[in-house]
PDBQT receptor file of N, H, CA, C and O in Angstrom, charges set to zero:
ATOM      1  N   MET A   1       4.077 -12.332 -17.968  1.00  0.00    +0.000 N 
ATOM      2  CA  MET A   1       4.217 -11.044 -16.746  1.00  0.00    +0.000 C 
ATOM      3  C   MET A   1       2.788 -10.774 -15.909  1.00  0.00    +0.000 C 
ATOM      4  O   MET A   1       2.674 -10.166 -14.845  1.00  0.00    +0.000 OA
ATOM      5  N   LEU A   2       1.579 -11.500 -16.821  1.00  0.00    +0.000 N 
ATOM      6  H   LEU A   2       1.671 -11.994 -17.685  1.00  0.00    +0.000 HD
ATOM      7  CA  LEU A   2       0.577 -11.505 -15.895  1.00  0.00    +0.000 C 
ATOM      8  C   LEU A   2       0.814 -12.315 -14.531  1.00  0.00    +0.000 C 
ATOM      9  O   LEU A   2       0.594 -11.604 -13.550  1.00  0.00    +0.000 OA
ATOM     10  N   LEU A   3       1.227 -13.687 -14.209  1.00  0.00    +0.000 N 
ATOM     11  H   LEU A   3       1.406 -14.264 -15.005  1.00  0.00    +0.000 HD
ATOM     12  CA  LEU A   3       1.331 -14.143 -13.532  1.00  0.00    +0.000 C 
ATOM     13  C   LEU A   3       2.257 -13.927 -12.561  1.00  0.00    +0.000 C 
ATOM     14  O   LEU A   3       2.197 -14.653 -11.569  1.00  0.00    +0.000 OA
ATOM     15  N   LEU A   4       3.233 -12.958 -12.635  1.00  0.00    +0.000 N 
ATOM     16  H   LEU A   4       3.281 -12.369 -13.441  1.00  0.00    +0.000 HD
ATOM     17  CA  LEU A   4       3.804 -12.504 -11.956  1.00  0.00    +0.000 C 
ATOM     18  C   LEU A   4       3.214 -11.184 -10.910  1.00  0.00    +0.000 C 
ATOM     19  O   LEU A   4       3.652 -10.997  -9.774  1.00  0.00    +0.000 OA
ATOM     20  N   ALA A   5       2.448 -10.585 -11.378  1.00  0.00    +0.000 N 
ATOM     21  H   ALA A   5       2.092 -10.737 -12.300  1.00  0.00    +0.000 HD
ATOM     22  CA  ALA A   5       0.943  -9.437 -11.084  1.00  0.00    +0.000 C 
ATOM     23  C   ALA A   5       0.526 -10.145 -10.142  1.00  0.00    +0.000 C 
ATOM     24  O   ALA A   5       0.568  -9.705  -8.993  1.00  0.00    +0.000 OA
ATOM     25  N   VAL A   6      -0.034 -11.569 -10.455  1.00  0.00    +0.000 N 
ATOM     26  H   VAL A   6      -0.068 -11.927 -11.388  1.00  0.00    +0.000 HD
ATOM     27  CA  VAL A   6      -1.452 -12.320  -9.647  1.00  0.00    +0.000 C 
ATOM     28  C   VAL A   6      -0.164 -12.815  -8.328  1.00  0.00    +0.000 C 
ATOM     29  O   VAL A   6      -0.382 -12.809  -7.117  1.00  0.00    +0.000 OA
ATOM     30  N   ALA A   7       0.881 -13.130  -8.866  1.00  0.00    +0.000 N 
ATOM     31  H   ALA A   7       1.058 -13.135  -9.850  1.00  0.00    +0.000 HD
ATOM     32  CA  ALA A   7       1.720 -13.673  -7.682  1.00  0.00    +0.000 C 
ATOM     33  C   ALA A   7       1.970 -12.584  -6.633  1.00  0.00    +0.000 C 
ATOM     34  O   ALA A   7       2.103 -12.934  -5.460  1.00  0.00    +0.000 OA
ATOM     35  N   ALA A   8       2.057 -11.056  -7.028  1.00  0.00    +0.000 N 
ATOM     36  H   ALA A   8       1.949 -10.772  -7.980  1.00  0.00    +0.000 HD
ATOM     37  CA  ALA A   8       2.442 -10.444  -6.088  1.00  0.00    +0.000 C 
ATOM     38  C   ALA A   8       1.192  -9.971  -5.610  1.00  0.00    +0.000 C 
ATOM     39  O   ALA A   8       1.402  -9.062  -4.807  1.00  0.00    +0.000 OA
ATOM     40  N   ALA A   9       0.216 -10.153  -5.731  1.00  0.00    +0.000 N 
ATOM     41  H   ALA A   9       0.045 -10.892  -6.383  1.00  0.00    +0.000 HD
ATOM     42  CA  ALA A   9      -1.313  -9.168  -5.138  1.00  0.00    +0.000 C 
ATOM     43  C   ALA A   9      -1.034  -9.808  -3.608  1.00  0.00    +0.000 C 
ATOM     44  O   ALA A   9      -0.586 -10.899  -3.253  1.00  0.00    +0.000 OA
ATOM     45  N   SER A  10      -1.518  -8.592  -2.844  1.00  0.00    +0.000 N 
ATOM     46  H   SER A  10      -1.881  -7.706  -3.132  1.00  0.00    +0.000 HD
ATOM     47  CA  SER A  10      -1.825  -8.740  -1.084  1.00  0.00    +0.000 C 
ATOM     48  C   SER A  10      -2.926  -9.950  -0.916  1.00  0.00    +0.000 C 
ATOM     49  O   SER A  10      -4.061  -9.709  -1.327  1.00  0.00    +0.000 OA
ATOM     50  N   SER A  11      -2.726 -10.907  -0.485  1.00  0.00    +0.000 N 
ATOM     51  H   SER A  11      -1.804 -11.102  -0.151  1.00  0.00    +0.000 HD
ATOM     52  CA  SER A  11      -4.005 -11.555  -0.102  1.00  0.00    +0.000 C 
ATOM     53  C   SER A  11      -5.412 -10.833   1.316  1.00  0.00    +0.000 C 
ATOM     54  O   SER A  11      -6.619 -10.916   1.546  1.00  0.00    +0.000 OA
ATOM     55  N   ALA A  12      -4.132 -10.160   1.894  1.00  0.00    +0.000 N 
ATOM     56  H   ALA A  12      -3.152 -10.092   1.708  1.00  0.00    +0.000 HD
ATOM     57  CA  ALA A  12      -5.481  -8.882   2.847  1.00  0.00    +0.000 C 
ATOM     58  C   ALA A  12      -6.106  -8.352   1.393  1.00  0.00    +0.000 C 
ATOM     59  O   ALA A  12      -7.149  -8.727   0.858  1.00  0.00    +0.000 OA
ATOM     60  N   CYS A  13      -5.105  -7.319   0.902  1.00  0.00    +0.000 N 
ATOM     61  H   CYS A  13      -4.257  -7.014   1.337  1.00  0.00    +0.000 HD
ATOM     62  CA  CYS A  13      -6.149  -6.794   0.215  1.00  0.00    +0.000 C 
ATOM     63  C   CYS A  13      -7.237  -7.081  -0.882  1.00  0.00    +0.000 C 
ATOM     64  O   CYS A  13      -8.271  -6.510  -1.232  1.00  0.00    +0.000 OA
ATOM     65  N   LEU A  14      -6.813  -7.788  -1.128  1.00  0.00    +0.000 N 
ATOM     66  H   LEU A  14      -5.973  -8.251  -0.844  1.00  0.00    +0.000 HD
ATOM     67  CA  LEU A  14      -8.205  -8.779  -2.099  1.00  0.00    +0.000 C 
ATOM     68  C   LEU A  14      -8.772  -9.679  -1.126  1.00  0.00    +0.000 C 
ATOM     69  O   LEU A  14      -9.082 -10.728  -1.691  1.00  0.00    +0.000 OA
ATOM     70  N   TYR A  15      -9.025  -9.699   0.066  1.00  0.00    +0.000 N 
ATOM     71  H   TYR A  15      -8.773  -8.847   0.526  1.00  0.00    +0.000 HD
ATOM     72  CA  TYR A  15     -10.049 -10.208   0.819  1.00  0.00    +0.000 C 
ATOM     73  C   TYR A  15     -11.120  -9.376   1.183  1.00  0.00    +0.000 C 
ATOM     74  O   TYR A  15     -12.335  -9.539   1.302  1.00  0.00    +0.000 OA
ATOM     75  N   CYS A  16      -9.911  -7.927   1.406  1.00  0.00    +0.000 N 
ATOM     76  H   CYS A  16      -8.924  -7.795   1.310  1.00  0.00    +0.000 HD
ATOM     77  CA  CYS A  16     -11.092  -7.007   1.924  1.00  0.00    +0.000 C 
ATOM     78  C   CYS A  16     -11.661  -6.522   0.474  1.00  0.00    +0.000 C 
ATOM     79  O   CYS A  16     -12.815  -6.096   0.464  1.00  0.00    +0.000 OA
ATOM     80  N   ARG A  17     -11.364  -6.536  -0.025  1.00  0.00    +0.000 N 
ATOM     81  H   ARG A  17     -10.426  -6.882  -0.017  1.00  0.00    +0.000 HD
ATOM     82  CA  ARG A  17     -12.089  -5.918  -1.756  1.00  0.00    +0.000 C 
ATOM     83  C   ARG A  17     -13.631  -6.908  -1.581  1.00  0.00    +0.000 C 
ATOM     84  O   ARG A  17     -14.840  -6.699  -1.476  1.00  0.00    +0.000 OA
ATOM     85  N   ARG A  18     -12.839  -7.878  -1.624  1.00  0.00    +0.000 N 
ATOM     86  H   ARG A  18     -11.857  -8.048  -1.710  1.00  0.00    +0.000 HD
ATOM     87  CA  ARG A  18     -14.515  -8.613  -1.642  1.00  0.00    +0.000 C 
ATOM     88  C   ARG A  18     -15.247  -9.057  -0.510  1.00  0.00    +0.000 C 
ATOM     89  O   ARG A  18     -16.384  -9.527  -0.561  1.00  0.00    +0.000 OA
ATOM     90  N   MET A  19     -14.506  -8.881   0.600  1.00  0.00    +0.000 N 
ATOM     91  H   MET A  19     -13.583  -8.499   0.641  1.00  0.00    +0.000 HD
ATOM     92  CA  MET A  19     -15.613  -8.967   1.456  1.00  0.00    +0.000 C 
ATOM     93  C   MET A  19     -16.614  -7.843   1.817  1.00  0.00    +0.000 C 
ATOM     94  O   MET A  19     -17.753  -7.972   2.265  1.00  0.00    +0.000 OA
ATOM     95  N   ASP A  20     -15.799  -6.484   1.464  1.00  0.00    +0.000 N 
ATOM     96  H   ASP A  20     -14.873  -6.379   1.100  1.00  0.00    +0.000 HD
ATOM     97  CA  ASP A  20     -16.376  -4.901   1.269  1.00  0.00    +0.000 C 
ATOM     98  C   ASP A  20     -17.425  -5.409   0.102  1.00  0.00    +0.000 C 
ATOM     99  O   ASP A  20     -18.117  -6.219   0.720  1.00  0.00    +0.000 OA
ATOM    100  N   SER A  21     -17.738  -5.384  -0.765  1.00  0.00    +0.000 N 
ATOM    101  H   SER A  21     -17.176  -4.727  -1.267  1.00  0.00    +0.000 HD
ATOM    102  CA  SER A  21     -18.135  -5.410  -2.144  1.00  0.00    +0.000 C 
ATOM    103  C   SER A  21     -19.410  -6.212  -1.741  1.00  0.00    +0.000 C 
ATOM    104  O   SER A  21     -20.543  -5.857  -2.067  1.00  0.00    +0.000 OA
ATOM    105  N   ASN A  22     -19.058  -7.601  -0.820  1.00  0.00    +0.000 N 
ATOM    106  H   ASN A  22     -18.137  -7.888  -0.556  1.00  0.00    +0.000 HD
ATOM    107  CA  ASN A  22     -20.133  -7.989  -0.384  1.00  0.00    +0.000 C 
ATOM    108  C   ASN A  22     -20.831  -8.200   0.417  1.00  0.00    +0.000 C 
ATOM    109  O   ASN A  22     -21.599  -9.155   0.533  1.00  0.00    +0.000 OA
ATOM    110  N   ALA A  23     -20.595  -6.994   1.346  1.00  0.00    +0.000 N 
ATOM    111  H   ALA A  23     -19.972  -6.218   1.252  1.00  0.00    +0.000 HD
ATOM    112  CA  ALA A  23     -20.874  -6.918   2.860  1.00  0.00    +0.000 C 
ATOM    113  C   ALA A  23     -22.591  -6.240   2.712  1.00  0.00    +0.000 C 
ATOM    114  O   ALA A  23     -23.072  -5.724   1.703  1.00  0.00    +0.000 OA
ATOM    115  N   GLY A  24     -23.124  -6.401   3.771  1.00  0.00    +0.000 N 
ATOM    116  H   GLY A  24     -22.734  -6.820   4.591  1.00  0.00    +0.000 HD
ATOM    117  CA  GLY A  24     -24.928  -6.071   3.816  1.00  0.00    +0.000 C 
ATOM    118  C   GLY A  24     -24.439  -4.364   4.453  1.00  0.00    +0.000 C 
ATOM    119  O   GLY A  24     -23.299  -3.906   4.528  1.00  0.00    +0.000 OA
ATOM    120  N   PHE A  25     -25.482  -3.841   4.761  1.00  0.00    +0.000 N 
ATOM    121  H   PHE A  25     -26.408  -4.213   4.700  1.00  0.00    +0.000 HD
ATOM    122  CA  PHE A  25     -26.068  -2.288   4.890  1.00  0.00    +0.000 C 
ATOM    123  C   PHE A  25     -24.887  -2.109   6.476  1.00  0.00    +0.000 C 
ATOM    124  O   PHE A  25     -24.172  -1.135   6.710  1.00  0.00    +0.000 OA
ATOM    125  N   LEU A  26     -24.973  -2.893   7.009  1.00  0.00    +0.000 N 
ATOM    126  H   LEU A  26     -25.554  -3.684   6.818  1.00  0.00    +0.000 HD
ATOM    127  CA  LEU A  26     -24.187  -2.261   8.426  1.00  0.00    +0.000 C 
ATOM    128  C   LEU A  26     -23.008  -2.711   8.595  1.00  0.00    +0.000 C 
ATOM    129  O   LEU A  26     -22.320  -2.538   9.600  1.00  0.00    +0.000 OA
ATOM    130  N   VAL A  27     -22.661  -3.414   7.454  1.00  0.00    +0.000 N 
ATOM    131  H   VAL A  27     -23.221  -3.554   6.637  1.00  0.00    +0.000 HD
ATOM    132  CA  VAL A  27     -21.271  -4.006   7.688  1.00  0.00    +0.000 C 
ATOM    133  C   VAL A  27     -20.036  -2.971   6.897  1.00  0.00    +0.000 C 
ATOM    134  O   VAL A  27     -20.316  -2.273   5.922  1.00  0.00    +0.000 OA
ATOM    135  N   SER A  28     -18.918  -3.018   7.400  1.00  0.00    +0.000 N 
ATOM    136  H   SER A  28     -18.691  -3.584   8.192  1.00  0.00    +0.000 HD
ATOM    137  CA  SER A  28     -17.515  -2.627   6.443  1.00  0.00    +0.000 C 
ATOM    138  C   SER A  28     -16.461  -2.888   6.337  1.00  0.00    +0.000 C 
ATOM    139  O   SER A  28     -15.655  -2.308   7.065  1.00  0.00    +0.000 OA
ATOM    140  N   TYR A  29     -16.147  -3.563   5.686  1.00  0.00    +0.000 N 
ATOM    141  H   TYR A  29     -16.802  -4.035   5.095  1.00  0.00    +0.000 HD
ATOM    142  CA  TYR A  29     -14.116  -3.721   5.504  1.00  0.00    +0.000 C 
ATOM    143  C   TYR A  29     -13.211  -2.583   5.401  1.00  0.00    +0.000 C 
ATOM    144  O   TYR A  29     -13.503  -1.618   4.695  1.00  0.00    +0.000 OA
ATOM    145  N   SER A  30     -12.269  -2.637   5.981  1.00  0.00    +0.000 N 
ATOM    146  H   SER A  30     -12.031  -3.421   6.554  1.00  0.00    +0.000 HD
ATOM    147  CA  SER A  30     -11.745  -1.368   5.564  1.00  0.00    +0.000 C 
ATOM    148  C   SER A  30      -9.961  -2.253   5.180  1.00  0.00    +0.000 C 
ATOM    149  O   SER A  30      -9.661  -3.428   5.386  1.00  0.00    +0.000 OA
ATOM    150  N   TYR A  31      -9.189  -1.250   4.647  1.00  0.00    +0.000 N 
ATOM    151  H   TYR A  31      -9.433  -0.295   4.479  1.00  0.00    +0.000 HD
ATOM    152  CA  TYR A  31      -7.790  -2.088   4.134  1.00  0.00    +0.000 C 
ATOM    153  C   TYR A  31      -6.761  -1.059   4.902  1.00  0.00    +0.000 C 
ATOM    154  O   TYR A  31      -7.351  -0.041   5.265  1.00  0.00    +0.000 OA
ATOM    155  N   CYS A  32      -5.817  -1.075   5.127  1.00  0.00    +0.000 N 
ATOM    156  H   CYS A  32      -5.338  -1.902   4.832  1.00  0.00    +0.000 HD
ATOM    157  CA  CYS A  32      -4.619   0.106   5.681  1.00  0.00    +0.000 C 
ATOM    158  C   CYS A  32      -3.046  -0.770   4.788  1.00  0.00    +0.000 C 
ATOM    159  O   CYS A  32      -2.349  -1.722   5.139  1.00  0.00    +0.000 OA
ATOM    160  N   ASN A  33      -3.018   0.047   3.670  1.00  0.00    +0.000 N 
ATOM    161  H   ASN A  33      -3.584   0.820   3.385  1.00  0.00    +0.000 HD
ATOM    162  CA  ASN A  33      -2.075  -0.344   2.700  1.00  0.00    +0.000 C 
ATOM    163  C   ASN A  33      -0.966  -0.419   4.146  1.00  0.00    +0.000 C 
ATOM    164  O   ASN A  33      -1.257  -1.398   4.833  1.00  0.00    +0.000 OA
ATOM    165  N   GLN A  34       0.159   0.361   4.699  1.00  0.00    +0.000 N 
ATOM    166  H   GLN A  34       0.396   1.156   4.141  1.00  0.00    +0.000 HD
ATOM    167  CA  GLN A  34       0.729   0.141   5.563  1.00  0.00    +0.000 C 
ATOM    168  C   GLN A  34       0.803  -1.235   5.595  1.00  0.00    +0.000 C 
ATOM    169  O   GLN A  34       1.361  -1.997   4.806  1.00  0.00    +0.000 OA
ATOM    170  N   THR A  35       0.083  -1.497   6.742  1.00  0.00    +0.000 N 
ATOM    171  H   THR A  35      -0.371  -0.878   7.383  1.00  0.00    +0.000 HD
ATOM    172  CA  THR A  35       0.221  -2.623   7.314  1.00  0.00    +0.000 C 
ATOM    173  C   THR A  35      -0.214  -4.346   6.803  1.00  0.00    +0.000 C 
ATOM    174  O   THR A  35      -0.236  -5.439   7.369  1.00  0.00    +0.000 OA
ATOM    175  N   ASP A  36      -0.607  -3.688   5.033  1.00  0.00    +0.000 N 
ATOM    176  H   ASP A  36      -0.588  -2.801   4.573  1.00  0.00    +0.000 HD
ATOM    177  CA  ASP A  36      -1.411  -4.982   4.861  1.00  0.00    +0.000 C 
ATOM    178  C   ASP A  36      -2.712  -5.273   5.737  1.00  0.00    +0.000 C 
ATOM    179  O   ASP A  36      -2.873  -6.463   6.011  1.00  0.00    +0.000 OA
ATOM    180  N   GLU A  37      -3.145  -4.869   5.955  1.00  0.00    +0.000 N 
ATOM    181  H   GLU A  37      -3.015  -3.903   5.732  1.00  0.00    +0.000 HD
ATOM    182  CA  GLU A  37      -4.445  -5.452   7.282  1.00  0.00    +0.000 C 
ATOM    183  C   GLU A  37      -5.930  -4.810   6.840  1.00  0.00    +0.000 C 
ATOM    184  O   GLU A  37      -6.143  -3.645   6.507  1.00  0.00    +0.000 OA
ATOM    185  N   CYS A  38      -6.714  -5.706   6.918  1.00  0.00    +0.000 N 
ATOM    186  H   CYS A  38      -6.540  -6.653   7.189  1.00  0.00    +0.000 HD
ATOM    187  CA  CYS A  38      -7.728  -5.782   6.643  1.00  0.00    +0.000 C 
ATOM    188  C   CYS A  38      -8.952  -6.049   8.005  1.00  0.00    +0.000 C 
ATOM    189  O   CYS A  38      -9.179  -7.206   8.359  1.00  0.00    +0.000 OA
ATOM    190  N   LEU A  39      -9.632  -4.932   8.647  1.00  0.00    +0.000 N 
ATOM    191  H   LEU A  39      -9.447  -3.992   8.359  1.00  0.00    +0.000 HD
ATOM    192  CA  LEU A  39     -10.780  -4.595   9.204  1.00  0.00    +0.000 C 
ATOM    193  C   LEU A  39     -11.596  -4.601   9.162  1.00  0.00    +0.000 C 
ATOM    194  O   LEU A  39     -12.045  -3.636   8.543  1.00  0.00    +0.000 OA
ATOM    195  N   MET A  40     -12.754  -5.697   9.774  1.00  0.00    +0.000 N 
ATOM    196  H   MET A  40     -12.389  -6.480  10.277  1.00  0.00    +0.000 HD
ATOM    197  CA  MET A  40     -14.168  -5.251  10.161  1.00  0.00    +0.000 C 
ATOM    198  C   MET A  40     -14.660  -4.246  10.614  1.00  0.00    +0.000 C 
ATOM    199  O   MET A  40     -14.570  -4.333  11.838  1.00  0.00    +0.000 OA
ATOM    200  N   ASP A  41     -15.412  -2.792  10.167  1.00  0.00    +0.000 N 
ATOM    201  H   ASP A  41     -15.485  -2.721   9.172  1.00  0.00    +0.000 HD
ATOM    202  CA  ASP A  41     -15.761  -2.133  10.804  1.00  0.00    +0.000 C 
ATOM    203  C   ASP A  41     -14.405  -1.604  12.189  1.00  0.00    +0.000 C 
ATOM    204  O   ASP A  41     -14.228  -1.733  13.400  1.00  0.00    +0.000 OA
ATOM    205  N   ALA A  42     -13.582  -0.839  10.715  1.00  0.00    +0.000 N 
ATOM    206  H   ALA A  42     -13.726  -0.734   9.731  1.00  0.00    +0.000 HD
ATOM    207  CA  ALA A  42     -12.457  -0.224  11.391  1.00  0.00    +0.000 C 
ATOM    208  C   ALA A  42     -12.828   0.768  12.132  1.00  0.00    +0.000 C 
ATOM    209  O   ALA A  42     -12.110   1.082  13.081  1.00  0.00    +0.000 OA
ATOM    210  N   TRP A  43     -13.886   1.397  11.896  1.00  0.00    +0.000 N 
ATOM    211  H   TRP A  43     -14.469   1.142  11.125  1.00  0.00    +0.000 HD
ATOM    212  CA  TRP A  43     -14.294   2.748  12.983  1.00  0.00    +0.000 C 
ATOM    213  C   TRP A  43     -14.630   2.187  14.224  1.00  0.00    +0.000 C 
ATOM    214  O   TRP A  43     -14.984   2.893  15.169  1.00  0.00    +0.000 OA
ATOM    215  N   ASN A  44     -14.544   0.952  14.288  1.00  0.00    +0.000 N 
ATOM    216  H   ASN A  44     -14.257   0.378  13.521  1.00  0.00    +0.000 HD
ATOM    217  CA  ASN A  44     -14.896   0.462  15.746  1.00  0.00    +0.000 C 
ATOM    218  C   ASN A  44     -13.662   0.715  16.677  1.00  0.00    +0.000 C 
ATOM    219  O   ASN A  44     -13.895   1.381  17.686  1.00  0.00    +0.000 OA
ATOM    220  N   TYR A  45     -12.268   0.237  16.460  1.00  0.00    +0.000 N 
ATOM    221  H   TYR A  45     -12.078  -0.304  15.640  1.00  0.00    +0.000 HD
ATOM    222  CA  TYR A  45     -10.827   0.761  16.640  1.00  0.00    +0.000 C 
ATOM    223  C   TYR A  45     -10.367   1.398  16.749  1.00  0.00    +0.000 C 
ATOM    224  O   TYR A  45      -9.208   1.405  16.334  1.00  0.00    +0.000 OA
ATOM    225  N   ILE A  46     -10.891   2.405  17.371  1.00  0.00    +0.000 N 
ATOM    226  H   ILE A  46     -11.832   2.399  17.708  1.00  0.00    +0.000 HD
ATOM    227  CA  ILE A  46      -9.939   4.194  17.932  1.00  0.00    +0.000 C 
ATOM    228  C   ILE A  46      -8.855   4.057  17.824  1.00  0.00    +0.000 C 
ATOM    229  O   ILE A  46      -8.372   4.820  16.987  1.00  0.00    +0.000 OA
ATOM    230  N   ASN A  47      -7.684   2.947  18.631  1.00  0.00    +0.000 N 
ATOM    231  H   ASN A  47      -8.077   2.327  19.311  1.00  0.00    +0.000 HD
ATOM    232  CA  ASN A  47      -6.320   3.121  18.729  1.00  0.00    +0.000 C 
ATOM    233  C   ASN A  47      -5.849   2.186  17.641  1.00  0.00    +0.000 C 
ATOM    234  O   ASN A  47      -4.841   1.505  17.829  1.00  0.00    +0.000 OA
ATOM    235  N   ARG A  48      -6.301   2.141  16.890  1.00  0.00    +0.000 N 
ATOM    236  H   ARG A  48      -7.120   2.693  16.736  1.00  0.00    +0.000 HD
ATOM    237  CA  ARG A  48      -5.557   1.369  15.492  1.00  0.00    +0.000 C 
ATOM    238  C   ARG A  48      -5.179   2.230  14.443  1.00  0.00    +0.000 C 
ATOM    239  O   ARG A  48      -5.950   2.784  13.659  1.00  0.00    +0.000 OA
ATOM    240  N   GLU A  49      -3.760   2.324  14.473  1.00  0.00    +0.000 N 
ATOM    241  H   GLU A  49      -3.134   1.873  15.109  1.00  0.00    +0.000 HD
ATOM    242  CA  GLU A  49      -3.474   3.486  13.452  1.00  0.00    +0.000 C 
ATOM    243  C   GLU A  49      -3.307   2.894  12.655  1.00  0.00    +0.000 C 
ATOM    244  O   GLU A  49      -3.298   1.664  12.720  1.00  0.00    +0.000 OA
ATOM    245  N   CYS A  50      -3.061   3.755  11.319  1.00  0.00    +0.000 N 
ATOM    246  H   CYS A  50      -3.068   4.753  11.266  1.00  0.00    +0.000 HD
ATOM    247  CA  CYS A  50      -2.959   3.188  10.043  1.00  0.00    +0.000 C 
ATOM    248  C   CYS A  50      -2.632   4.658   9.321  1.00  0.00    +0.000 C 
ATOM    249  O   CYS A  50      -3.608   5.331   8.990  1.00  0.00    +0.000 OA
ATOM    250  N   VAL A  51      -1.334   5.161   9.072  1.00  0.00    +0.000 N 
ATOM    251  H   VAL A  51      -0.541   4.614   9.341  1.00  0.00    +0.000 HD
ATOM    252  CA  VAL A  51      -0.756   6.221   9.004  1.00  0.00    +0.000 C 
ATOM    253  C   VAL A  51      -1.393   7.034   7.401  1.00  0.00    +0.000 C 
ATOM    254  O   VAL A  51      -1.580   8.235   7.210  1.00  0.00    +0.000 OA
ATOM    255  N   ASP A  52      -1.646   5.678   6.273  1.00  0.00    +0.000 N 
ATOM    256  H   ASP A  52      -1.494   4.702   6.429  1.00  0.00    +0.000 HD
ATOM    257  CA  ASP A  52      -1.767   5.920   4.848  1.00  0.00    +0.000 C 
ATOM    258  C   ASP A  52      -3.268   6.290   5.210  1.00  0.00    +0.000 C 
ATOM    259  O   ASP A  52      -3.688   7.274   4.600  1.00  0.00    +0.000 OA
ATOM    260  N   GLY A  53      -4.259   5.613   6.195  1.00  0.00    +0.000 N 
ATOM    261  H   GLY A  53      -3.918   4.814   6.690  1.00  0.00    +0.000 HD
ATOM    262  CA  GLY A  53      -5.675   6.045   6.542  1.00  0.00    +0.000 C 
ATOM    263  C   GLY A  53      -6.064   4.886   6.306  1.00  0.00    +0.000 C 
ATOM    264  O   GLY A  53      -5.379   4.231   5.520  1.00  0.00    +0.000 OA
ATOM    265  N   TRP A  54      -7.423   4.186   6.975  1.00  0.00    +0.000 N 
ATOM    266  H   TRP A  54      -7.980   4.718   7.614  1.00  0.00    +0.000 HD
ATOM    267  CA  TRP A  54      -8.200   3.086   6.342  1.00  0.00    +0.000 C 
ATOM    268  C   TRP A  54      -9.135   3.676   5.546  1.00  0.00    +0.000 C 
ATOM    269  O   TRP A  54      -9.761   4.706   5.799  1.00  0.00    +0.000 OA
ATOM    270  N   SER A  55      -9.234   2.742   4.229  1.00  0.00    +0.000 N 
ATOM    271  H   SER A  55      -8.725   1.906   4.024  1.00  0.00    +0.000 HD
ATOM    272  CA  SER A  55      -9.399   3.004   3.319  1.00  0.00    +0.000 C 
ATOM    273  C   SER A  55     -10.744   1.673   2.789  1.00  0.00    +0.000 C 
ATOM    274  O   SER A  55     -10.454   0.490   2.969  1.00  0.00    +0.000 OA
ATOM    275  N   LEU A  56     -12.305   2.083   2.086  1.00  0.00    +0.000 N 
ATOM    276  H   LEU A  56     -12.541   3.044   1.939  1.00  0.00    +0.000 HD
ATOM    277  CA  LEU A  56     -13.305   0.841   2.241  1.00  0.00    +0.000 C 
ATOM    278  C   LEU A  56     -12.419  -0.039   1.499  1.00  0.00    +0.000 C 
ATOM    279  O   LEU A  56     -11.536   0.500   0.832  1.00  0.00    +0.000 OA
ATOM    280  N   GLY A  57     -12.518  -1.423   1.506  1.00  0.00    +0.000 N 
ATOM    281  H   GLY A  57     -13.236  -1.861   2.047  1.00  0.00    +0.000 HD
ATOM    282  CA  GLY A  57     -11.625  -2.367   0.616  1.00  0.00    +0.000 C 
ATOM    283  C   GLY A  57     -12.882  -2.161  -0.928  1.00  0.00    +0.000 C 
ATOM    284  O   GLY A  57     -12.618  -2.632  -2.034  1.00  0.00    +0.000 OA
ATOM    285  N   SER A  58     -14.330  -1.288  -0.584  1.00  0.00    +0.000 N 
ATOM    286  H   SER A  58     -14.545  -0.905   0.315  1.00  0.00    +0.000 HD
ATOM    287  CA  SER A  58     -14.219  -1.970  -2.146  1.00  0.00    +0.000 C 
ATOM    288  C   SER A  58     -13.788  -0.634  -3.036  1.00  0.00    +0.000 C 
ATOM    289  O   SER A  58     -14.145  -0.475  -4.204  1.00  0.00    +0.000 OA
ATOM    290  N   SER A  59     -13.108   0.133  -2.427  1.00  0.00    +0.000 N 
ATOM    291  H   SER A  59     -12.818   0.004  -1.478  1.00  0.00    +0.000 HD
ATOM    292  CA  SER A  59     -12.491   1.205  -3.243  1.00  0.00    +0.000 C 
ATOM    293  C   SER A  59     -11.202   0.799  -3.873  1.00  0.00    +0.000 C 
ATOM    294  O   SER A  59     -10.721   1.597  -4.677  1.00  0.00    +0.000 OA
ATOM    295  N   TYR A  60     -10.768   0.041  -3.712  1.00  0.00    +0.000 N 
ATOM    296  H   TYR A  60     -11.159  -0.608  -3.058  1.00  0.00    +0.000 HD
ATOM    297  CA  TYR A  60      -9.774  -0.592  -4.452  1.00  0.00    +0.000 C 
ATOM    298  C   TYR A  60      -9.976  -1.415  -5.835  1.00  0.00    +0.000 C 
ATOM    299  O   TYR A  60     -11.032  -2.012  -6.048  1.00  0.00    +0.000 OA
ATOM    300  N   GLU A  61      -9.006  -1.413  -6.675  1.00  0.00    +0.000 N 
ATOM    301  H   GLU A  61      -8.149  -0.928  -6.502  1.00  0.00    +0.000 HD
ATOM    302  CA  GLU A  61      -9.623  -1.849  -7.755  1.00  0.00    +0.000 C 
ATOM    303  C   GLU A  61      -8.511  -2.863  -8.008  1.00  0.00    +0.000 C 
ATOM    304  O   GLU A  61      -7.491  -2.800  -7.321  1.00  0.00    +0.000 OA
ATOM    305  N   LEU A  62      -8.679  -3.996  -9.160  1.00  0.00    +0.000 N 
ATOM    306  H   LEU A  62      -9.508  -4.047  -9.717  1.00  0.00    +0.000 HD
ATOM    307  CA  LEU A  62      -7.761  -4.927  -9.017  1.00  0.00    +0.000 C 
ATOM    308  C   LEU A  62      -6.383  -4.979  -9.312  1.00  0.00    +0.000 C 
ATOM    309  O   LEU A  62      -5.540  -5.674  -8.745  1.00  0.00    +0.000 OA
ATOM    310  N   GLU A  63      -6.248  -4.321 -10.088  1.00  0.00    +0.000 N 
ATOM    311  H   GLU A  63      -6.933  -3.756 -10.549  1.00  0.00    +0.000 HD
ATOM    312  CA  GLU A  63      -4.608  -3.732 -10.255  1.00  0.00    +0.000 C 
ATOM    313  C   GLU A  63      -4.007  -3.275  -9.151  1.00  0.00    +0.000 C 
ATOM    314  O   GLU A  63      -2.779  -3.203  -9.094  1.00  0.00    +0.000 OA
ATOM    315  N   TYR A  64      -4.740  -2.940  -8.221  1.00  0.00    +0.000 N 
ATOM    316  H   TYR A  64      -5.737  -2.998  -8.268  1.00  0.00    +0.000 HD
ATOM    317  CA  TYR A  64      -4.071  -2.290  -7.402  1.00  0.00    +0.000 C 
ATOM    318  C   TYR A  64      -3.272  -3.469  -6.109  1.00  0.00    +0.000 C 
ATOM    319  O   TYR A  64      -2.121  -3.592  -5.690  1.00  0.00    +0.000 OA
ATOM    320  N   CYS A  65      -4.712  -4.235  -5.787  1.00  0.00    +0.000 N 
ATOM    321  H   CYS A  65      -5.647  -4.135  -6.127  1.00  0.00    +0.000 HD
ATOM    322  CA  CYS A  65      -3.985  -5.212  -5.218  1.00  0.00    +0.000 C 
ATOM    323  C   CYS A  65      -3.061  -5.829  -5.458  1.00  0.00    +0.000 C 
ATOM    324  O   CYS A  65      -2.661  -6.678  -4.662  1.00  0.00    +0.000 OA
TER     325      CYS A  65
């Protein structure tokens, strides 16, 4: 059962979580659950919409991804 959960994990979510956790002071990584997309400094992309809203990658738990 654990293998199924690992196989179903989103690689973009896990990547975003890792990169945001290791990012420096001026860099952040945000994840959009709707499009399964990770952006560095998402606040720079004014026209990039995400209905669920952009969330910091480090705010996600491993169980969520």
